[in-house]
DOPABA-652981 format. One record per residue (C-alpha): x, y, z; residue in one letter. Coordinates in steps of 0.5 Angstrom, whole numbers, plus 500, padded with zeros to 3 digits. Last residue first. Example, Ala and Ser with C-alpha at 12.3 -4.5 7.8 and 13.67 -1.06 7.14 Angstrom:
527498514S/525491516A/
//
This chain:
551499460S/552506462A/552512457N/546515460L/551516467P/548512473F/546517479L/547518486D/555517486R/558520493G/561513495I/562509489R/569506491G/567499490K/568496498K/565503500Q/559502495R/558494497N/558496504C/553501503L/548497499K/548492504Q/547497510I/541499505N/539492504L/538490511A/535497513F/530496508A/528489509L/527491517L/522497514F/519492511F/517487517Q/515493520T/511496515E/507489515V/506489522N/503496522K/498494516K/496488519G/498481519R/505478519T/509473514L/509478508F/510474501R/515475496R/522476499F/527472496G/532476498Y/535476491D/529475486E/524479490K/528485494L/533485489V/528486484G/524491488F/531495488V/532495481G/525498480E/527504484V/534505482Q/534502474I/528504472S/528511476R/535512473N/534512466M/528517467R/532521471L/538521465L/532522460A/529528464G/537531464E/537531457E/531534456S/525530454T/522529461L/523536463A/519539456E/514533458L/513536465V/511543462K/507541456P/503537461R/502542467F/497546464E/493541460N/492537467L/490543470V/485544465Q/482537466N/477536459V/472532457R/470532450V/462529448T/462528441R/454526438Y/450520436G/448518443N/452511442K/458515442S/463512438S/467518436H/471521431C/473516426K/466513426D/463520426R/466522419H/460523415P/457528420C/450527420R/449526427G/454531430C/449536431K/449536439D/456539440N/459537446S/464540451Y/465538458Y/470541464R/473537469T/475540476S/479537481V/479540488V/484539492Y/483537500G/488531500N/481526500E/480529493T/474534492T/470534486K/468539481K/464538475T/463543469E/458544464R/456545456K/462548454F/462548446K/464544441L/464547434K/463544428R/469546422G/470538420D/476538423P/473539430C/473546433T/473547440Y/470552445E/471557450D/469563446K/475567448A/480561449E/478559442N/481551441Y/483548435A/483540436M/490536436N/489535444E/482533442V/483528438S/480528431Y/485531427P/490525428N/497527426T/500527433K/497520435Y/498517429T/505519429R/507515435K/510519441K/504521444S/502513445I/508513450E/506520454Y/499519454N/499517462T/504523463P/510521466K/512525472I/518529473F/516534477C/520539480E/519541488Q/516547490G/511545495N/505548492E/508546485E/509538487L/501539491Y/498541484L/501536480Y/499531485N/492534485E/492534477S/494527477S/500522474E/502518479Y/502511475G/505515469A/512513472D/515517478A/521522479I/520527485I/525533484R/528537490E/527532496F/523536501L/527536509R/524535515N/526528515T/521524519H/514529517S/518529510K/518522509I/510521511R/508527507N/511524501L/507518502F/501521504P/502525497I/504519493L/499514494T/493517491N/496515484V/499508485D/492504484S/490498489R/490502495N/491498501S/498502502F/504500506A/509506506G/517507506I/522512504G/529513504V/531506501I/538507498Y/540506491E/543513491S/536515492E/530511493V/522512495G/518506496I/511505496Q/508497498I/501496495N/499491500Y/496483498G/490479498P/490475491K/486476485L/487471479Q/488474473G/488468469N/496468467R/497461471M/504465473Y/501471476D/506474479E/505481478K/500481483M/492483481H/489486488M/485483494F/486488499T/490487506A/488491512D/483486514V/487480515D/484474516T/478476513K/480479507S/479486504F/474488498S/472494494N/476499498R/473506501G/475504508N/472497507F/472496514K/465499516G/462495511L/464489514H/461491521S/454493518L/454486515Y/455482521E/451487525G/445486520K/446478520K/446477527S/440482528L/436478523F/438472526G/435474533E/429476529L/428469527L/430466533E/425470537I/420469532D/420461532R/421461540Q/414466540L/411461535Q/413455539T/418450537K/416442537H/422438537K/423433532G/431435531K/434439537G/432444542V/426447544A/426453548F/423453555T/418459556L/418461563N/411466561I/415472563W/422470560Q/419469554A/415475554Q/421479556L/425475550L/419478545L/420485548T/427485547N/427483540Y/421488538C/426493541E/431491537E/427491530L/424497531S/417499534A/414504530N/408501529D/407500537M/407492539L/401488540G/404481539Y/402479532R/401486529E/408488531R/411481529I/407482522V/409489521P/417487522L/417481517M/416485511G/421491513E/426486516I/426482509K/427488505K/433490510E/436483509L/436484501K/439491502T/445488506F/446482501N/447487496K/451492500E/455486502I/456483495T/458490492K/463491498K/467484496W/469480502V/475475501F/477469505T/479465499Y/486468498K/488466505N/492471509A/500473510Y/499478504A/502478497E/506484495I/504489490K/509494488T/511501488G/515506485D/518513487V/525516485F/527521489L/532526486N/535532491K/535530499F/543528499K/543521501V/550518500E/554524503G/556521509L/552525513E/546524508Y/547516510L/546518518K/540522517E/537515513V/539511519F/535515524Q/530515519Y/530507520F/530508527L/524513527G/520508523E/522502527I/520505534A/512503535E/512497531T/519494534L/515493541R/509488539E/510485532D/518485532Q/519483540F/513478540R/516474534S/523474537I/521472543T/516467541A/522464536H/526464543S/532468544P/539465544A/542467551P/547473552E/554471551G/555477546N/549476542L/552479536L/557474536W/553468537M/549471531F/556471527R/557464529I/551461527D/548455531T/544457536R/543464534C/541461527A/536457529K/532463533E/532466526I/530460522D/524460528R/522467528G/521467520S/525472516Y/531469515L/534472508H/541473511E/540481511M/534479514Y/537476520G/542481521F/537486522V/533481527L/539480531I/541488531E/534489533F/534483538L/541486541T/538493542I/532489546P/537486551N/536479551V/533475558K/528479562R/527485560W/526491565K/519494566R/514498563V/518496556Y/515501550T/520506552N/526502550L/524503543L/523510543E/530511547T/533506542Y/538512539D/542509533L/550509533E/551502536E/546500530C/551502524I/557498528E/553492529A/550492522V/557493519K/561488523F/555483521V/556484514F/563480514D/569485512G/574480516E/572473516P/569471523I/572466528C/577472531I/570475533G/568469537L/572471542D/574465545L/572462552P/577456555L/576449553V/573444558V/573437555Q/567434552S/570433545K/575428547D/579426541R/579418539M/
//
């Protein structure tokens, strides 16, 4: 029997790895990056594994669909490709890997990612021309039964305040306190009285409690609940829910609803921008809808690249007047599908005389005329300032004499008896221009590529990479994990495009199968 314990000379592990393996490309790309920001997170020199090596291991681990620290640790001890990346350094423990990812890498990963995007630009793969934007919901690393709802907290907080208001006058009168003494003042005063008389608090069943002790415990309970509710209210940040185990996660409907019961799960709305099949922008949001994510997402890309994409292509979920105004201000061509795009192509919509889009509008008199000749006159205008500082105005038109109209059932279903029309002038101004761009040959090409490229990326990540749930908590850590995924996907995409000779091709032609 062959002696397997015999001493052998050190072996160049690279010889044992097949030529063209992704690990070589990972090492090549990662070696060209500037790690100053990452190294600055260390106060003193690292003890075991070089942070640059750890980063390479993480990126390659994600390429191999290994997302947990324990799986990557095992690979470092058993997989020759990971050993080659270590280059003689000891295999890191899962704790070291997790700490590096959650504590060190969070501050530097975005800068490293956009360095790689810049490399792709130098290679001619990214041209900052067509940005395809889309979002998807990915489940958070949180228990689905740890939800906190805003309406419930507000309701319970109101009930608590009523209880406090009803009980405080009794407490003030009982102990001779001032009429304006607050809950905190009453509680502190009662505690001082208990200390003054050396009150011994009764604990346990069958123990008699004095009136003072009962009142102290009552006020203590009020203060505790009030603090809890105020803490919860401060965590919503414009949302209607959050998870106790991951405060940044919001309860959302997921596409992967296998039971088809509309169950809500804690998750993040992940936004990505894609060009030439590469991910060039990432953002994790707590918003359930996409419409309010576009502007901060584009601003984030701009702040890191100092460049603007010429065209923005997105689906109907991103249409809003402020998004149209933002793109116009920045000189970017808009290819955002209007919300009524699909229905507007139907004959019933085009020929419906009662639709406000098909009604005659008199600009001089600022009024609409319905098919029956009734005038819908301007009544009022509301203005709302968005989070991004844009003023959105809505104008209301109505006719108070619609009650006897024989066609009211075809026109509207209002309970008050008359038709009211809401008009967003900004949308009305932009929609014809956007529709013209979308229905052109170029627009058709971009619409097809949006569904192929950006939706295709999500398909690869969820199906091929098997990534359907985050393994870390908090918005920063979630983004770090997705940046690593994007790094892995982009390197793999670059390798595959080089092998297939598709370098420099940014769009699929319309006749592509």
